[in-house]
C-alpha positions in Angstrom: -31.9 -1.9 58.6 -28.8 -3.2 60.4 -27.6 -4.8 57.1 -28.0 -1.4 55.3 -26.1 0.4 57.9 -23.2 -2.0 57.7 -23.2 -1.7 53.9 -23.1 2.1 54.1 -20.2 1.9 56.6 -18.3 -0.5 54.3 -18.8 1.8 51.3 -17.7 4.8 53.3 -14.6 3.0 54.5 -13.7 1.9 51.0 -14.2 5.4 49.7 -12.1 6.9 52.5 -9.4 4.2 51.8 -9.4 5.1 48.1 -9.1 8.8 48.9 -6.3 8.2 51.3 -4.5 6.0 48.7 -4.9 8.5 46.0 -3.7 11.2 48.3 -0.6 9.2 49.2 0.0 8.4 45.5 -0.3 12.1 44.7 2.1 13.1 47.5 4.6 10.4 46.4 4.3 11.5 42.8 4.7 15.1 43.7 7.8 14.3 45.7 9.3 12.2 42.9 8.7 14.7 40.1 9.8 17.5 42.3 13.2 15.9 42.9 16.4 17.3 41.4 17.1 14.1 39.5 13.7 14.0 37.8 13.8 17.7 36.9 17.3 17.3 35.3 16.2 14.2 33.4 13.1 16.0 32.0 15.2 19.0 31.0 17.7 16.8 29.3 15.0 14.9 27.3 13.4 18.2 26.1 16.9 19.6 25.2 17.6 16.5 23.3 14.3 16.7 21.4 14.7 20.4 20.5 18.5 20.4 19.9 18.7 23.5 22.1 19.6 23.5 25.9 16.6 23.8 28.1 16.5 24.6 31.9 13.6 23.9 34.1 13.1 25.6 37.4 10.5 23.2 38.8 8.4 20.2 37.7 5.2 19.5 39.7 1.9 17.6 39.6 -1.2 19.6 40.3 -4.3 17.9 41.6 -6.5 21.0 42.1 -8.6 22.3 40.4 -7.8 19.8 37.7 -5.0 17.2 37.5 -2.1 18.6 35.4 1.6 18.3 35.0 3.3 21.7 35.3 6.7 23.1 34.3 7.8 26.3 36.0 10.5 28.8 35.1 11.3 27.3 31.7 14.2 28.8 29.8 15.1 27.7 26.2 18.7 28.8 25.8 18.5 29.9 22.2 19.9 33.2 21.1 18.0 35.2 22.2 16.5 33.0 24.9 12.8 32.0 25.0 11.3 32.1 28.5 8.1 30.7 29.9 7.0 31.3 33.5 4.7 28.3 33.6 3.4 25.5 31.3 0.5 23.3 32.3 -0.5 20.2 30.4 -3.7 18.5 31.4 -4.0 14.9 29.9 -7.0 13.4 28.1 -7.9 10.8 30.7 -9.9 8.6 28.4 -7.0 8.3 26.0 -4.6 7.8 28.9 -6.5 4.8 30.2 -6.1 3.2 26.8 -2.4 3.8 26.8 -2.4 6.8 24.5 -0.9 10.2 25.5 -3.2 13.1 24.4 -3.2 16.6 25.9 -6.7 17.9 26.6 -5.5 21.4 27.6 -2.2 23.2 27.3 -1.8 26.5 29.3 1.1 28.8 28.7 1.5 31.7 31.2 3.7 34.8 31.1 6.0 33.8 28.2 8.4 36.0 26.2 8.8 34.6 22.6 11.3 36.4 20.4 10.9 35.8 16.7 14.7 35.2 16.3 14.5 32.6 19.1 11.7 30.7 17.2 13.8 30.8 14.1 16.9 29.5 15.9 14.9 26.7 17.7 13.3 25.7 14.4 16.7 25.5 12.7 18.2 23.4 15.5 15.2 21.1 15.5 15.5 20.5 11.8 19.2 19.8 12.2 18.4 17.4 15.0 15.7 15.6 12.9 18.0 15.2 10.0 20.7 13.6 12.1 18.3 11.2 13.9 17.9 7.6 12.8 14.6 6.8 11.0 11.9 5.7 13.4 9.9 2.5 13.0 6.2 3.1 12.2 4.0 3.1 15.3 0.4 3.5 16.0 0.8 7.3 16.5 3.9 8.1 14.4 1.7 8.7 11.3 -0.8 10.9 13.2 0.9 13.9 14.7 -2.4 15.7 14.8 -3.4 13.4 17.8 -0.5 14.9 19.8 -1.8 18.5 19.5 -3.7 19.9 22.5 -7.5 19.9 22.1 -7.5 23.3 23.8 -4.7 25.9 24.1 -4.8 28.9 26.5 -2.2 31.7 26.3 -2.1 34.0 29.3 0.1 37.1 28.8 2.3 35.7 26.1 4.6 38.4 24.5 5.8 38.1 20.9 9.0 40.1 20.2 9.6 40.7 16.4 13.0 40.9 14.8 13.1 44.7 15.1 12.4 44.6 18.9 8.7 45.5 18.8 6.5 43.6 21.1 2.9 42.5 21.5 1.4 40.8 24.5 -1.7 38.7 24.0 -4.3 36.6 25.7 -5.6 33.9 23.5 -7.4 30.6 23.3 -7.9 28.0 20.5 -10.0 24.8 20.3 -9.4 22.0 17.8 -11.9 19.7 16.2 -11.4 16.0 16.0 -9.6 16.3 12.7 -7.0 18.5 14.2 -8.2 21.7 12.5 -9.2 24.8 14.5 -12.8 24.9 15.6 -12.6 28.3 17.1 -10.0 30.8 18.3 -10.0 34.1 20.1 -7.3 36.7 20.5 -7.0 39.9 22.6 -4.0 42.2 22.3 -3.5 43.6 25.8 -0.2 45.5 25.4 2.3 46.7 22.8 1.7 46.8 19.1 -2.0 46.5 18.1 -3.0 47.1 21.7 -6.8 46.9 22.1 -7.3 44.8 19.0 -9.6 41.8 19.2 -10.2 38.9 16.8 -12.2 35.7 16.6 -12.1 32.8 14.2 -15.0 30.4 13.9 -15.2 27.3 11.7 -18.0 27.1 9.2 -18.9 24.1 6.9 -16.6 25.3 4.0 -14.5 28.0 5.5 -13.4 29.9 8.7 -15.1 33.2 9.4 -12.8 36.0 10.7 -14.0 39.0 12.7 -11.6 41.6 14.1 -11.9 45.0 15.7 -8.8 47.3 15.4 -8.1 51.0 15.0 -11.8 52.0 15.5 -12.9 49.9 12.6 -13.5 46.3 11.6 -11.9 43.6 9.5 -14.3 40.8 8.3 -13.5 37.9 6.0 -13.1 34.2 5.4 -10.3 31.9 4.8 -10.1 28.3 3.4 -7.6 25.6 3.9 -6.9 22.5 1.7 -4.1 20.2 0.9 -1.8 21.7 -1.8 -1.7 19.9 -5.2 2.1 19.4 -4.8 2.0 18.5 -1.1 1.8 20.8 1.9 -1.0 23.2 2.6 -2.9 25.9 0.7 -4.5 28.7 2.7 -6.5 31.4 0.8 -9.3 33.8 1.3 -10.4 37.4 1.4 -11.4 40.1 3.8 -12.8 43.6 3.9 -11.4 46.4 6.0 -13.8 49.2 7.0 -13.0 52.6 8.7 -9.8 51.4 10.3 -7.1 54.0 11.3 -4.1 53.1 9.1 -1.5 53.8 11.7 -3.1 51.1 14.0 -2.1 48.6 11.3 1.4 50.0 10.7 2.3 50.7 14.3 4.8 51.8 15.5 5.2 53.6 12.2 3.0 56.6 11.7 4.1 57.6 8.2 0.5 57.6 7.0 -2.7 58.3 9.0 -6.3 58.3 7.9 -9.3 56.0 7.6 -8.9 52.9 5.5 -11.4 51.1 3.3 -10.0 48.1 1.5 -10.6 44.7 -0.1 -7.9 42.1 0.1 -7.4 38.6 -1.3 -4.6 36.4 -0.1 -2.9 33.0 -0.8 -0.1 31.0 0.7 1.1 27.6 -0.4 3.6 26.0 2.0 5.0 22.7 3.4 5.9 23.8 6.9 4.0 26.2 9.2 7.1 28.4 9.6 7.1 29.1 5.8 3.5 30.5 5.8 4.6 34.2 6.1 7.3 34.0 3.4 4.9 32.3 1.0 2.1 34.7 1.6 0.9 36.7 -1.4 -1.8 39.4 -1.1 -3.5 41.9 -3.4 -5.4 44.8 -2.0 -7.4 47.7 -3.5 -7.6 50.5 -1.0 -8.8 54.0 -0.3 -7.6 56.2 2.6 -9.8 59.2 3.4 -8.6 62.3 5.2 -5.1 61.0 4.8 -2.0 62.7 6.2 1.4 61.7 4.9 3.9 62.4 7.7 7.6 63.0 7.0 7.1 64.4 3.4 5.7 67.8 2.2 5.0 67.1 -1.5 4.0 70.7 -2.1 7.3 72.0 -0.7 9.2 69.4 -2.6 7.7 70.7 -5.9 8.2 74.4 -5.0 11.8 73.9 -3.9 12.5 71.4 -6.7 14.9 69.5 -4.4 15.2 67.0 -1.6 12.5 67.0 1.0 12.4 65.4 4.5 10.0 66.4 7.2 6.7 68.2 7.2 3.5 66.6 6.1 1.0 66.4 3.2 -2.7 66.4 3.8 -4.8 64.6 1.3 -8.6 64.3 0.8 -8.1 60.8 -0.6 -5.3 58.4 -1.3 -6.1 55.3 -3.4 -4.2 52.5 -5.1 -3.2 48.9 -5.2 -0.9 47.0 -2.8 0.7 43.7 -3.7 2.8 41.8 -1.3 5.0 38.7 -1.6 6.5 37.7 1.7 7.9 40.8 3.3 8.2 42.7 0.0 5.5 45.4 -0.7 4.6 47.0 -4.0 2.2 50.0 -4.3 0.9 50.7 -7.8 -1.6 53.0 -9.4 -1.3 55.5 -6.5 -3.6 58.5 -6.9 -3.7 61.3 -4.3 -5.8 64.4 -4.4 -6.1 67.5 -2.2 -7.2 70.8 -3.5 -4.4 72.3 -5.7 -2.3 69.2 -5.3 -2.6 65.8 -7.0 -0.1 63.0 -7.3 0.3 59.5 -8.9 3.0 56.9 -9.1 4.4 53.6 -7.9 6.4 52.8 -4.7 8.0 49.6 -3.5 9.1 48.6 0.0 11.9 46.0 0.4 11.9 43.5 3.3 14.3 45.8 5.2 11.7 48.6 4.9 13.6 50.8 2.5 11.5 52.6 -0.1 12.0 53.1 -3.8 9.8 54.4 -6.6 8.6 57.4 -8.5 5.7 59.8 -8.2 4.6 62.7 -10.2 3.1 65.7 -8.3 0.9 68.2 -10.0 0.6 71.5 -8.1 -1.4 74.4 -9.5 0.9 77.4 -9.8 -1.7 80.1 -10.4 -5.0 81.0 -12.1 -3.4 81.3 -15.5 -0.3 79.1 -15.3 -2.2 75.8 -14.6 -0.6 72.7 -13.1 2.9 71.5 -13.6 3.8 67.8 -13.1 7.1 67.4 -11.3 8.6 63.9 -11.1 10.0 62.9 -7.7 12.0 59.8 -6.7 11.0 58.2 -3.4 13.7 57.0 -1.1 14.5 56.5 2.6 12.7 54.1 4.8 9.1 53.6 5.9 9.8 55.4 9.1 12.0 58.2 7.5 10.8 58.7 3.9 12.2 61.2 1.5 11.5 62.5 -2.0 13.9 64.2 -4.5 14.1 65.0 -8.1 15.5 62.3 -10.5 18.9 63.2 -11.9 17.4 64.0 -15.3 14.8 66.2 -13.6 17.5 68.1 -11.7 19.3 69.0 -14.9 16.1 70.1 -16.5 15.2 72.2 -13.4 18.5 74.0 -13.6 18.0 74.8 -17.2 14.4 75.8 -16.7 15.4 78.2 -13.9 17.9 79.9 -16.2 15.5 80.4 -19.0 12.4 81.3 -17.0 12.7 81.6 -13.2 9.7 80.3 -11.3 7.5 78.5 -13.7 10.5 77.4 -15.8 11.9 75.4 -12.9 9.0 73.0 -12.7 8.5 72.7 -16.4 12.2 72.1 -16.9 12.2 69.4 -14.3 9.4 67.6 -16.1 11.2 67.9 -19.5 14.5 66.9 -17.9 13.0 63.8 -16.5 11.7 62.8 -19.9 15.1 63.4 -21.4 16.7 61.4 -18.6 14.4 58.5 -19.4 15.5 58.6 -23.0 19.2 59.0 -22.1 19.3 56.7 -19.1 23.0 56.0 -19.7 23.8 59.7 -19.3 21.5 60.9 -16.5 20.9 57.6 -14.6 17.7 57.2 -12.6 
């Protein structure tokens, strides 16, 4: 019994000594990494790696609740600047004991990430990489996937797009051993798409996507594989059900209504930053109880002239949407609403300017029937406009002289056909 008591005391003493030693090491390490010299050297190393000046407010080692290295008040001095209130990196201890650096969890809190800053940092990093001397192969140089965090948490991270619109999200993502996503979750807590939620879950041969937005759902699947010519190929499809259109186009509210759609997409790229520019999509859609804001098609037909403002209510609006990067093409548009119907094609350029032609049929009376008036679409997505083509304007003038009222619309239609035949004279 006496021997047992001595043994317990010795074990307790050893444990207390180890705790005291670890505490002393933690305090010493905290003092060292918190010094001005260490902070400056870390900032210089990060700046050198990125090719952009970086300032750090504080570097610390956290012991509780889990050991982690933290950077506070980080500012990447790009134009515009990218700011992060706090970054925490928690190492994978098993790998660390074998001399390998691997991040188990990366936490980013209260960050503001402008799209233009990301582009500027990416350009500076590429320039830096081109000017660097080739590195000798190492155990980890051929496996960048091993350096990715196994788990990433985003807490109030705000994305600011090139037009100044913002979106604040809470998110988390987990990687499998092969470096590909195992699962991901996203909640939009503020700004554009506020209230939207999405999850991504890995399946044996694809990733399942489930999202809730605008009172409806988006469900689909995507697949990833190496591209035949190198890089990556991402493709898939998804179905949109009962989603308010303006929730997808916010802050623009040019079109409102309930959307049903089927979309296929494909993007082949070498670098992650090129995904959006390489993305191609095809969508067949129907919008029910649609309202087109900013354009009164009926008034445009009646006045046979430029129309801005007002609205057009439609029972249904259907068509196809094709995108390539930021360019959008709408084809086979068909709209119906009582006495009014319309069809045509419209394109949206990357700068959101609109161009295209639609033909509007508006019943003029019980005996007169419907007259199709051709209109040119212009303006921007947020401020659209419709007007007669030049040929249609000439025809409308002639029709008004010959037969006021009905002759105006009929003349516009005939004038547009003449303008198509004599493009050199009338132009578009």
